[in-house]
Backbone bond lengths (Angstrom), bond angles and torsions (degrees), N, CA, C in turn:
res aa  C-N    CA-C-N  psi(-1)  N-CA   C-N-CA  omega(-1)  CA-C   N-CA-C  phi
1 X - - - 1.433 - - 1.527 108.75 -
2 X 1.308 116.17 131.99 1.465 121.76 177.97 1.517 110.92 -80.19
3 X 1.317 115.67 154.12 1.463 121.62 177.59 1.519 108.57 -129.24
4 X 1.322 115.46 149.19 1.456 122.26 175.65 1.523 108.36 -116.18
5 X 1.322 116.10 125.63 1.463 121.39 176.76 1.521 108.04 -112.84
6 X 1.314 117.15 130.35 1.462 122.24 172.28 1.522 106.51 -103.15
7 X 1.314 116.12 113.53 1.458 121.11 -173.60 1.528 109.51 -115.15
8 X 1.332 117.22 113.86 1.467 119.14 176.22 1.527 109.91 -72.31
9 X 1.310 115.55 143.91 1.460 119.94 179.84 1.525 109.66 -118.90
10 X 1.328 117.29 155.37 1.465 120.40 -177.78 1.527 112.11 -67.50
11 X 1.323 115.49 144.72 1.462 121.37 178.11 1.528 110.38 -82.23
12 X 1.304 116.34 -37.58 1.467 120.08 -176.26 1.507 112.59 -111.32
13 X 1.309 116.40 -92.95 1.456 123.30 -175.87 1.527 110.97 -70.59
14 X 1.336 117.11 124.52 1.466 121.40 -178.56 1.525 112.86 -62.59
15 X 1.328 117.48 -18.49 1.461 120.88 179.52 1.524 112.48 -81.36
16 X 1.338 117.05 -6.35 1.467 121.31 179.77 1.527 110.72 -87.21
17 X 1.313 116.37 57.15 1.461 122.90 179.74 1.525 107.19 -137.81
18 X 1.308 116.49 148.35 1.462 119.35 -178.49 1.529 111.18 -78.78
19 X 1.314 115.08 155.38 1.465 120.68 175.88 1.523 109.80 -59.49
20 X 1.333 116.85 -40.59 1.474 121.43 -179.98 1.523 110.87 -60.65
21 X 1.326 118.26 -40.95 1.466 121.44 179.16 1.529 110.56 -62.82
22 X 1.321 117.22 -44.38 1.467 121.30 178.66 1.526 109.80 -63.36
23 X 1.319 116.90 -41.48 1.460 121.94 179.01 1.531 110.88 -61.17
24 X 1.318 117.36 -45.44 1.466 121.38 179.47 1.525 110.37 -63.01
25 X 1.331 117.27 -47.56 1.464 120.59 -179.03 1.527 111.79 -59.96
26 X 1.307 117.13 -32.06 1.457 120.78 179.66 1.513 114.28 -81.18
27 X 1.333 117.58 -15.66 1.465 120.59 -175.02 1.522 115.25 -109.83
28 X 1.322 118.25 -6.78 1.467 119.70 -179.98 1.526 110.10 -83.34
29 X 1.332 116.03 164.76 1.464 121.37 -179.79 1.524 112.56 -80.15
30 X 1.335 116.52 -31.38 1.462 121.05 -175.71 1.527 109.28 -151.85
31 X 1.324 116.05 148.00 1.466 121.71 176.72 1.520 107.97 -121.02
32 X 1.324 116.39 127.43 1.461 122.06 173.86 1.519 107.27 -105.20
33 X 1.320 116.69 129.67 1.464 120.88 -177.67 1.518 110.22 -135.06
34 X 1.320 115.31 143.27 1.465 119.98 176.69 1.529 110.15 -69.25
35 X 1.312 117.36 -40.45 1.466 122.14 179.38 1.525 108.53 -120.96
36 X 1.328 116.41 98.80 1.462 120.43 -176.10 1.529 112.06 -69.57
37 X 1.325 117.86 -23.37 1.474 119.62 177.39 1.523 109.93 -65.78
38 X 1.330 116.22 -48.02 1.469 120.76 178.80 1.531 110.05 -65.50
39 X 1.328 116.47 -46.98 1.468 120.42 -179.26 1.524 110.86 -62.48
40 X 1.319 117.11 -39.55 1.458 121.18 179.53 1.520 112.53 -61.75
41 X 1.336 116.88 -39.95 1.469 120.81 177.10 1.524 110.71 -63.17
42 X 1.337 115.51 -42.05 1.464 120.51 179.61 1.530 110.44 -64.39
43 X 1.323 117.14 -46.71 1.465 121.10 -179.42 1.527 110.99 -63.68
44 X 1.316 116.90 -41.16 1.466 120.43 178.87 1.527 110.51 -63.95
45 X 1.336 116.97 -41.27 1.464 121.75 -179.94 1.531 111.28 -58.11
46 X 1.335 116.80 -36.41 1.467 121.48 -178.25 1.529 112.88 -102.20
47 X 1.335 117.55 13.85 1.473 123.00 178.47 1.521 112.16 53.18
48 X 1.326 116.10 45.66 1.463 121.96 178.49 1.522 107.63 -102.44
49 X 1.329 116.74 125.75 1.465 120.86 -176.21 1.525 113.14 -109.23
50 X 1.310 117.91 19.84 1.461 122.66 178.72 1.527 109.88 -61.48
51 X 1.333 116.43 142.13 1.466 121.89 179.00 1.527 109.77 -57.81
52 X 1.335 116.67 130.66 1.462 123.22 -176.66 1.521 109.70 -118.02
53 X 1.332 116.56 125.22 1.463 122.26 178.03 1.517 110.21 -124.46
54 X 1.321 115.41 151.30 1.455 121.89 177.61 1.528 110.12 -80.89
55 X 1.326 116.64 137.61 1.468 121.98 177.42 1.523 108.11 -144.66
56 X 1.332 116.16 115.28 1.465 121.20 -179.27 1.519 109.39 -151.10
57 X 1.320 117.58 -178.08 1.463 121.26 -172.80 1.526 113.12 -62.71
58 X 1.314 119.16 -20.30 1.456 120.94 -179.48 1.529 113.12 -85.62
59 X 1.323 118.61 -14.71 1.466 120.42 179.54 1.527 112.97 -131.49
60 X 1.318 118.06 14.13 1.467 121.28 -173.54 1.525 114.16 -66.76
61 X 1.325 118.43 -17.29 1.463 120.30 -178.42 1.530 112.78 -97.15
62 X 1.315 117.41 4.92 1.461 121.51 177.14 1.529 109.42 -90.01
63 X 1.312 115.55 146.95 1.466 120.69 -179.41 1.527 110.57 -74.03
64 X 1.313 115.65 148.44 1.463 122.49 174.79 1.516 107.18 -101.69
65 X 1.321 116.69 123.05 1.474 120.38 180.00 1.503 110.73 -97.85
């Protein structure tokens, strides 16, 4: 069974994130983010190498493979 996690990310300081959020981001198969530049900085800061894809109102109806 698949699961969907909605993980809030910090607006300013990258350290303003919960341990649980970092744990989830490191353990999922794929991360969809509206702003991959911001998400990429966060993932790099925490050495998370999970696949990152862009997801926003202009591509929300396309399938994720």
